[in-house]
Structure formats: C-alpha cells, structure tokens
N, C-alpha and C positions, 0 to 999 in steps of 0.2 A: 653473530649477524644480524645485522642493521635493518630494521622493519619497517616500511612505510605505512600509514593508515590511515582512511579515509573515511567519511562517510557522507557519500552524495545524494545530489534530489531531493525529493521534501521528504522534509524529517518526521520521526515518529517512535512512540514511544517502545523502549526496547534498546534501542541504539546505546545506549549508556551502559545497558547491562553485557554487550559485547565486545564497547572498549575497551571498559574492564578486565575483563575475560582474558582477552588479547595479550593484555598488557600485566595481569598475575600471571597466566599459562606462560607469556615470552619470557619474563624476567625470572620468574620463579623456580621453573621447570627448565628451562636450556639458558640465560642467562643472558637471552638476547637484550637489543638495547633500540626500543620504540619509540621510531619519531611519527608523529601525528598532524597530518596539515592540515587546515582551516579552510572552510568553504570547498570540501569537495576538489575534485579533479582543474577546480581554479585555484586554489592555494600549490598542488601540485607543477604547474603551470607558471605562480609566481615566485617559488621557491619560501611560502608564508608556514612556518614550521613550526611546531612545539613538543620539546622532548615529552614522554610521556613515564612519568615516574610513581611507583604507589603513591607519594601524596596527592597526586592529580585524580585519582580513581574514588578516590574517599567517598563515604556518602552517595555515590552518583546512582546506587541502582535501582531505588523508588524514583529515579529524579527525571520527565520528561526527556523531549530533545534529542540532542548532539553537543554535549562539550565541548565539540571539536568546529561545530557550524557545519554547514551545508549549502549548497547549490545548485540551481542548473543550469550545468557547464559540461560539455563534451568537447575534449581535446583536441580529439579526429576531424570535429566540425566546425575548427578556428585553425584559420591560416596560421603558421606553422604553430601548432599546439602542440601532436605530437613530439617534436622536434625540440620544444620546451622542457615538457615530460621526462624527455629523453635525457636532460643537458640537468636536470634539475637528481635524477636519481643518480646517476654521476658525482653529481656537488656532493650532495649527502652520503655518500657509498654506499648507498643500500642495495641490499641483498636481493631482496625481494619486495614488496606490496601486499596487504593485505585490503582489501576493496569492500564494503557494505554499500549497498545500493539497490536499488530496482531495475526493471527493465533498461532503462536508458543508461543510466550510470554501467550497469553489467554490459553494455553494448560498446559500450568507452573502454572500461577494462581489456574486453576479448582485445578489440583495436590495436591496446599499448600492449601488451599480450604479441600481439602477430608482429610489434616492435622492438622483441627480446626482453620485455621486461617480466620477474618471474612474477606471477598473480596469483593469489588466491580469493575468492571474490565469497563475502555472505551476501543472501539473500533479504530486504526490505522491502515493505510495501503494506502500506494498510489493504491497499487491492487486491492480496492474495492471489495477485495475478504470473507471476515468475514462474516462467516452466520448467518442470523438473523438480519441483519439490511438493510436497503436499502443505507445509505451510511459510509464510516468513514474516519477520517478524514484523510487529506492530499488528497483524491483522485481527487477532484474539481480542485486543483491550478496542481497538473500533467497532470491532461485532459487539462489546459488553456498551458500550457508550451508547450505541445505537439504537438496542434491545432497549435498554435504559430509555433514552430519549421516547420511544413507541410507548414503552409501559407509562408513561407519562400525562404523554397526549389521551390515552386512553380515556384516563379522567374527565379530563376537558372535552374531547367528542359528545362523551354520554351523557353530559349533565346538562351541552348545548345542542343536542343533534346536531350533533353538524358530521363532514366526512373532514377527516384530519391526514390531511399530505403532506408525506417527510420523506425530503430529498435526500439520499445519502452517496458518497462518493463512490466510484467506481463508471470509469470513460468505458475499458472497452472488455469488463467484464464484471457479473454483478454478484460479486461473493460477498460484501457486504449487504446488499439491500435483502436481497435470496435467505442468508443465515439471520441478518436481523428482525426478518419480517416474518420468519417459524418460527424461532424464539421469542420474538414479542407479539404473535398473533392477528398480524396483520390480515386483512379481508383481502387483498389485491396487492400482489406484488411483480414492478417492474424493473424488468431485467436486460444488457444489450443484446445478451445473447436468443431472445426470444421476443420478436420486434411484437406491440401490443395493438390490438383492434378496440378501439374508443368505441365502438358501437358497440359490443361485447360487456365492457364492463357499462359502461351506461347502463344497458339491460339488464346485469347482477347486481349494481346496486339498488335500482327500482326494484326489484326482487328482495332483495333485503331487506332491504328499509319497510316495503308493505308488507313482509309475511313475518320477520321475528324480529327486528332490532331498526334502532333509532340512528345508529352512528354506523359508523367501517373506518378504518384505515387503510391510505394507501401508502405503500412504500417505493419507490421509485428513485433508481439510477440516476447519477447525472447522466451517463450514456446510455440511454431507454430512449428507444426510435417507437413512431408508428410502423405498423406495418403497411406496405408496400401496395396502394392501391386499396389505402382502405381510408376512412371518409374524414382522417383528420391528416392535415399535412403540415408540416413541422420539419425547419432547418436549424441545425443546432447552433449559436453560438460561439464562438473560439474570438481568446484573448489572442494578444500578438505575437505567444509562443506557444500558439498552437491547441493552448489548453479550453476547456471547457467554462466558462462562464458558470457560477455556482448559479442555483434555480431557475436558469432556464427552462429548461425542461418542467420543472417542479411546478415552476408558474403558467405554463400553459396547461399542464395537463388539471391544475387545479380549476383554473377555466374552463374549461371545453365540462367537466364533471358539474359546475355550479349551473353554467349555460343551458347545461344537457336533461341535468335533472331538477332544478331547482332547490337544490341543497346548499344547506350553508356550508362552504368550502374554506376550508384554512390552511396555508401551507407555512410546514417548518422545514428551514433550511441548515441542517447543520455544519454543513464547507468544513474549517478546519479545526471545529472542537473534535471532531473526532479523532485527528492527528495531537490531540494535547492530552495533558496530565501523567499521572501516574500509571507505568504499565503492570496489565497487568500477573499473576506470579508466570501466568503460561508463557507470557511476553519476556518477562525475565527469567528464566530457566531456558526457553527456546536460544537467547539471545548469549547466553552464557556458554550453551553446548556448541552454537552456532562457532564462537568467538576462540573457545580452546580446541574444537576441531580445527580452525584454522589455520591457527599456528603449527599444534602436530602436523600440518599438510605439509605447510612452508618449511616445517625440520626436517622434513624427509626431501625436502627438495623438489615437492608437487609445483604442477605451475598450471595454470590456465584452467582452473576447473573452479569450480563453487560445492559451497557449502548443501546438504540437504537433507529436506529430514524426511524419510519413507517408510513410513506403518513409524514402526518405534525406534530406528534406528538412524542414524544421521551420517549420510556417506557422504559421496565427491563425485559430482558430474563435471564432465567439460563445457567448458564455455559454449563452446561451441553448438550444442544440442540446444540450449540454450537462447544463446544471442539472437534478440532480434524475433520473439517466440510469443504470445499470449496464452496461459492459461484461463480456460473455459470452462465455466458449471460447468455440471456434466448436467446431463437430460435428468438423469432419477432426481436430483437436489433437485432444479427447477418443477418437477414433475409433485414433489411433495407438497413444493408451496403452492403451486395449484389446488391437490388435493384438499387442502384444508383451509383452504378460501371458503 
C-alpha cells in the first residue's frame, strides 16, 4: 500500500513519535510506502510531498514539533480544496491517508473521507479537547511545562508578597489550567467550563492574605470568561483567524485583582512555551501507540476512524462521532480544583 501522512493544526510534542511509528510499522511490518505531506492539508492540496524512509525518522523521538511541518488549513473551507486533495491522492496513487491533528484538522479529515478517501486519524492537541479519547498527543507535556512554570513563580510570589497570575492555553476547554493548577498548588483556577465571579475571587484573596498567607497563585485558561451578570464585563479579543489573543484575559484578571485588592499582582503568559521542547515519555509512548494502531487499521481496510485511548487500551472510534465536538473538563475534576483552593 501507499499511505499518505500529514500533521495539521498547531504543533505539539509527540508528533514525531507518531510519524516515526507510522513509518517503522508501515515499512517493517507490512512493506508499505509512506508518503509525507508538508504543512498539513495545504501540502496535500499543493502536492508538496516528502517520501519517508527509515533514514528520515532517526533520532526524532525526543524532538518536539513535527518534521513534516504543519499549517492551519482546511481543504473543505477552500474553493476547490477537496478536488485538489482528490487529484493529489490519484496522482500519488495513495491507498489511504493517516491524518494527525486536532478538532479542526480531524473535521477536515472527515470531509475528505466523505469524498471517498480512506482516512485513519490520530488525535493531537495540547488542549486535550478532542472528543472520544482520554488523552491526545501533546497534552501531557503541556501540563508538565505549565506545572513547572507554576512551581517556579511560587517562590517569587512568596518572596515579594504578590499575586501571580499564570495564563495557559485552552480556548474551549480548561484541561491544562485545571490539571496544572491542581498539580502546581494554585489557589484559584479559572476554566472556560466554569465562568468565574470576580467578586468571589476578590473576597477569597482578601481573606487568604489576611488570615494565613501573603501570596497567591491564580491560573487562568485563555478561554475563561466571567459569569454573566457578574460585576466584571469582558469581551475576548480574537485574531484574524478567530484565535484568542494571548494574554488578553490574563491581563484583565490581573488588573482587576490589583485594582480591587491593592495587592501587588503580576502576570505570566506561557503561550507557545507550552507547545515546545522535548515530549515527555508519556507523549512519546502515546504517539507511538497511536501510530502503530493507525497503520494496523489502514492495513485492515478501516476508514473514517480515529485512534483513541480508552482506559489502558487503544481503540478505534468513528470520525463522525467526534467531528466538531469539544471534550470538556468533567465537573468532578473542576470540583477538586476548587476544593484545594
């Protein structure tokens, strides 16, 4: 078989582990030919290919990012995009494609599958918000990075009697904020799933600093919003592609805390730091498991499915079941974050 392979959307640690697994399992176990596409679905539309062999995947396991490059491009949203994809598939004589991406890229994969291309998808996103899987590639590393950052600002916060606000990624779901907040011992965690009340935060911080501490850590997801009807009004800033402007909610929360309490308050925006660097062993292993499972699925003739971690097992779920959906932080985990404040 000739199998196309791409990584789309934002980069994250663990992508190269998945690419490596696809190439090694595809060539070694089945004798397949793996054709990589540069820069996600845009590379498929443009026919920008790079044949992948064993020499191309040496020493990539600990490397962040993606050796194939990536882009936020969806062929079904571009005039003639799907037709261009079909033309490339025919020109390269591809029997199937393996698509590694987040919700947007996987939604595009579903559209391409509807057009007749055999597709097996692999979920990746540091936000961990892909429906149908317990974990997505990149999330574990991002939480580790965010937790380390929270650990580091603790000492500065305590030394200077400050409130330190740490903004992390998470537009629609607060997986990083909640997990890193719990692991890093944050006093306040703000997530998109649970709109916040600034009056309650002010009251809590005043009591804490008066009763038993001289510093506080506040972790806020970039997609967090104030509760409707509460005393803080806020409209999220968006970029030209609809992305959230990093730092906008963090700056506002910091300013509100400083104004309301009089406490020295500082902001740290982690931004793209969360997506860089070496993947953790967990992400290397997850990427490897998903890569092997995807090749096995393609070789069995499976299509329009996604690899997913369910408990201890890697399974396949229909793309139609997860396309366009967001996996939110469960109420129980939010309750733990609030209980430990």
